[in-house]
C-alpha positions in Angstrom: 124.5 192.9 59.7 126.7 194.8 62.0 128.2 192.8 64.8 129.4 195.6 67.1 126.8 195.1 69.9 128.6 194.0 73.0 127.0 191.8 75.7 129.4 191.9 78.7 127.1 193.3 81.4 125.7 190.0 82.7 122.1 190.9 82.3 120.0 191.8 79.2 118.6 195.0 80.7 122.1 196.3 81.5 123.4 195.4 78.0 120.4 197.3 76.6 121.2 200.4 78.8 124.8 200.1 77.5 123.8 200.7 73.9 124.6 204.4 74.4 128.3 204.3 75.1 130.6 206.9 76.7 127.8 208.9 78.2 130.3 211.3 79.9 132.2 212.2 76.8 131.7 211.5 73.1 128.4 209.6 73.2 128.2 206.6 70.9 124.6 205.7 69.9 124.1 202.2 68.6 120.4 202.5 67.8 120.8 204.8 64.8 118.3 203.0 62.6 115.4 200.5 63.0 117.6 197.8 61.5 120.3 198.4 64.2 117.7 198.2 66.9 116.4 194.9 65.5 119.9 193.6 65.2 120.4 194.2 68.9 117.2 192.2 69.7 118.4 189.4 67.5 122.1 189.4 68.7 121.0 189.5 72.3 119.2 186.2 71.9 115.9 187.8 73.0 114.2 186.9 69.7 114.8 184.5 66.8 113.0 186.7 64.3 111.6 190.2 64.4 109.3 192.1 62.2 110.8 195.2 60.6 110.5 198.3 62.8 110.3 202.0 62.1 111.7 205.3 63.5 109.0 205.3 66.2 110.3 202.0 67.5 113.8 203.5 67.7 112.6 206.6 69.6 110.6 204.5 72.0 113.5 202.1 72.6 115.8 205.0 73.3 113.3 206.5 75.7 113.0 203.2 77.6 116.8 202.6 77.5 117.4 206.0 79.1 114.8 205.4 81.7 116.4 202.0 82.5 119.8 203.6 82.8 118.4 206.3 85.1 116.8 203.7 87.4 119.9 201.5 87.4 122.0 204.5 88.4 119.5 205.5 91.1 119.5 202.0 92.5 123.3 201.6 92.3 123.8 204.9 94.1 121.1 204.2 96.7 119.0 207.1 95.5 115.2 207.3 95.2 113.9 206.3 91.8 113.4 209.1 89.3 109.5 209.2 88.9 109.5 209.8 85.2 111.9 207.0 84.5 109.9 204.7 86.7 106.7 205.6 84.8 108.4 205.0 81.4 109.8 201.5 82.3 106.6 200.4 84.1 104.4 201.5 81.1 106.7 199.5 78.7 106.7 196.5 81.0 102.9 196.4 81.0 102.8 195.8 77.2 102.6 192.4 75.6 106.0 190.7 75.9 107.8 188.2 73.6 106.1 184.8 73.7 108.3 181.8 72.8 106.6 179.0 70.9 107.6 175.3 70.8 108.1 174.0 67.3 109.3 170.6 65.9 112.8 171.9 65.9 112.7 173.5 69.4 112.0 176.8 70.9 111.3 179.7 68.5 110.5 183.3 69.2 108.9 185.7 66.7 108.3 189.2 67.9 107.5 192.8 67.0 109.8 195.5 68.2 107.2 196.6 70.7 107.1 193.0 72.2 110.9 192.9 72.3 111.0 196.3 74.1 108.3 195.2 76.6 110.4 192.1 77.4 113.5 194.2 78.0 111.5 196.5 80.3 110.2 193.5 82.2 113.8 192.2 82.6 114.8 195.6 84.0 111.9 195.4 86.5 113.1 191.9 87.5 116.7 193.1 87.9 115.9 196.2 89.9 113.5 194.4 92.1 115.6 191.3 92.6 118.5 190.0 94.6 121.3 191.0 92.1 121.1 194.7 92.8 124.2 194.6 95.2 126.2 193.1 92.3 125.7 196.1 90.0 128.9 198.1 89.4 130.0 200.7 86.9 133.0 200.0 84.7 136.4 201.2 86.1 137.3 202.8 82.8 136.4 206.5 83.3 135.3 206.8 79.6 132.9 203.8 79.9 129.5 204.1 81.5 128.5 200.5 81.3 127.0 199.0 84.5 127.5 195.2 84.9 126.8 192.5 87.4 130.0 191.5 89.3 129.8 187.8 90.0 133.6 187.5 90.4 135.1 185.9 93.5 135.3 188.6 96.1 133.5 191.0 93.8 136.9 192.3 92.5 136.0 192.8 88.9 136.9 196.3 87.7 135.9 196.3 84.0 132.7 195.7 82.1 134.8 193.4 79.9 138.5 192.8 79.4 138.3 193.0 75.6 136.2 196.2 75.6 137.8 198.1 78.4 140.2 196.2 80.7 142.9 195.5 78.1 142.7 199.0 76.7 142.9 200.7 80.1 145.7 198.4 81.3 147.7 199.0 78.1 147.3 202.8 78.4 148.4 202.7 82.1 151.5 200.6 81.0 152.4 203.1 78.3 152.0 206.0 80.8 154.3 204.2 83.3 156.9 203.5 80.5 156.9 207.2 79.5 157.4 208.4 83.1 160.0 205.7 84.0 162.9 207.4 82.0 162.1 210.7 83.6 162.2 209.2 87.1 165.5 207.4 86.3 167.2 210.7 85.3 166.7 212.3 88.7 
């Protein structure tokens, strides 16, 4: 199983929207196969077990993901919601969600890809209609397009995550300063 899914956004719907990386440059699609989609559902903690999916599940997930990203962007920028994106997310949210079951060993959640997607859509509805909207920020790395919830003191967080963007961006800035320092010293 691949372990390159990153969960740094502070909300499952935002992490789901972030599965297409670097939207403004060389896009990086994580949902390339049904197995990778199911791996995301498992790694996110949304489900404990999931039935195998197909290419249709991947296409549907990408459609819902892009609609969620569009609505998050609309909301973050104070724009009116895109009507098509709204219809896609609401239709997905109306489907049967994941239902946890209590077992002798604790909580267990089996799901189909459709149920998992319905649950993500519902989480997006809850986020976009809830009190955390003012906390949504886009990563300060110009190459990154992740939106995250900034719960830091004073809302001063700049990066989706230090490991994924902050350290890389700070190291690049340091190298750029070092390269320009000798030139400045020669003047």
